[in-house]
MIPADO-395035 format. One record per residue (C-alpha): residue number from 1; residue in three letters; x, z, y. Coordinates in Angstrom, 1 decimal. Layout:
- num  residuo  east  up  north
- NUM  ALA  X  Z  Y
...
END
This chain:
- num  residuo  east  up  north
- 1  MET  1.0  -70.3  -13.4
- 2  PRO  0.5  -67.7  -16.2
- 3  SER  -0.7  -69.3  -19.8
- 4  TYR  -3.8  -68.6  -21.4
- 5  ALA  -2.3  -66.2  -23.3
- 6  GLN  -0.5  -64.0  -20.6
- 7  LYS  -4.3  -64.4  -18.8
- 8  LEU  -5.6  -63.0  -21.8
- 9  THR  -3.4  -60.0  -22.2
- 10  LEU  -4.1  -59.1  -18.3
- 11  LEU  -7.5  -59.6  -18.9
- 12  ALA  -7.5  -56.8  -21.8
- 13  ALA  -4.8  -54.7  -20.7
- 14  VAL  -6.0  -54.4  -16.9
- 15  PRO  -9.2  -52.7  -17.8
- 16  LEU  -7.4  -50.2  -20.4
- 17  ILE  -4.6  -48.8  -18.1
- 18  PHE  -7.8  -48.3  -15.4
- 19  ALA  -9.7  -46.4  -18.1
- 20  VAL  -6.6  -44.6  -19.8
- 21  ALA  -5.8  -43.6  -15.6
- 22  ALA  -9.2  -42.7  -15.3
- 23  ILE  -9.3  -40.2  -18.6
- 24  ALA  -6.2  -38.6  -17.5
- 25  LEU  -7.7  -38.0  -14.0
- 26  LEU  -10.8  -36.6  -15.4
- 27  VAL  -9.1  -33.7  -17.9
- 28  ALA  -6.4  -32.9  -15.8
- 29  MET  -9.5  -31.7  -13.2
- 30  GLN  -11.3  -30.2  -15.9
- 31  ALA  -8.1  -28.3  -17.4
- 32  ARG  -7.7  -27.1  -13.7
- 33  ALA  -11.3  -26.4  -13.4
- 34  LEU  -11.0  -24.0  -16.6
- 35  ALA  -7.7  -22.4  -15.6
- 36  GLU  -9.3  -21.5  -12.4
- 37  ARG  -12.5  -20.4  -14.3
- 38  GLU  -10.2  -18.0  -16.9
- 39  ILE  -8.4  -16.8  -13.7
- 40  ARG  -11.7  -15.6  -12.3
- 41  THR  -12.9  -14.0  -15.3
- 42  LEU  -9.7  -12.5  -16.1
- 43  GLU  -9.5  -10.8  -12.5
- 44  THR  -12.8  -9.7  -12.8
- 45  GLN  -12.1  -7.6  -16.2
- 46  LEU  -9.2  -6.5  -14.9
- 47  ILE  -11.2  -4.9  -12.0
- 48  GLU  -13.9  -3.9  -13.7
- 49  ALA  -11.5  -1.9  -16.5
- 50  LYS  -9.2  -0.6  -13.3
- 51  LYS  -12.6  0.9  -11.9
- 52  ALA  -13.9  2.1  -15.1
- 53  GLU  -10.5  3.9  -15.3
- 54  ARG  -10.3  5.5  -12.0
- 55  ALA  -13.6  6.7  -12.7
- 56  THR  -13.1  8.4  -15.9
- 57  GLY  -9.1  9.2  -15.2
- 58  SER  -9.9  12.5  -13.6
- 59  ILE  -11.9  13.8  -16.9
- 60  SER  -9.1  11.9  -18.6
- 61  TYR  -6.3  14.0  -16.8
- 62  MET  -8.6  17.5  -17.2
- 63  ALA  -8.7  16.5  -20.9
- 64  ALA  -5.0  15.4  -21.2
- 65  GLN  -4.5  19.1  -19.5
- 66  PRO  -4.0  22.3  -22.6
- 67  PRO  -6.7  24.7  -22.1
- 68  THR  -5.4  27.6  -20.2
- 69  MET  -5.4  30.9  -21.9
- 70  SER  -5.5  34.5  -20.2
- 71  ARG  -3.9  37.7  -21.7
- 72  GLN  -6.2  39.2  -23.7
- 73  SER  -7.3  36.4  -24.9
- 74  SER  -4.3  34.6  -26.5
- 75  ARG  -3.8  38.3  -28.7
- 76  SER  -5.2  38.0  -32.1
- 77  PRO  -7.6  40.5  -33.3
- 78  ARG  -5.6  41.6  -36.3
- 79  PHE  -2.2  42.3  -34.5
- 80  SER  -4.2  43.9  -31.5
- 81  GLN  -3.2  47.8  -31.8
- 82  GLN  -6.1  50.6  -32.0
END
């Protein structure tokens, strides 16, 4: 039969162990929920960035191309033959 000191120790330790386990479980659940929320937010941001890139992609492509000049406009007026 446990002594008085052992009973007192168990009386104090068992609720403490349950409390620590419950807090650890809640923290793990909160961390998982936060991670899933951050993943959804990141996915949304990436999708929006991709849509914006596609919307401006043709404009960016055209802006990146060097302007084409006709043969007459490529000559400087001071070097033209008169």
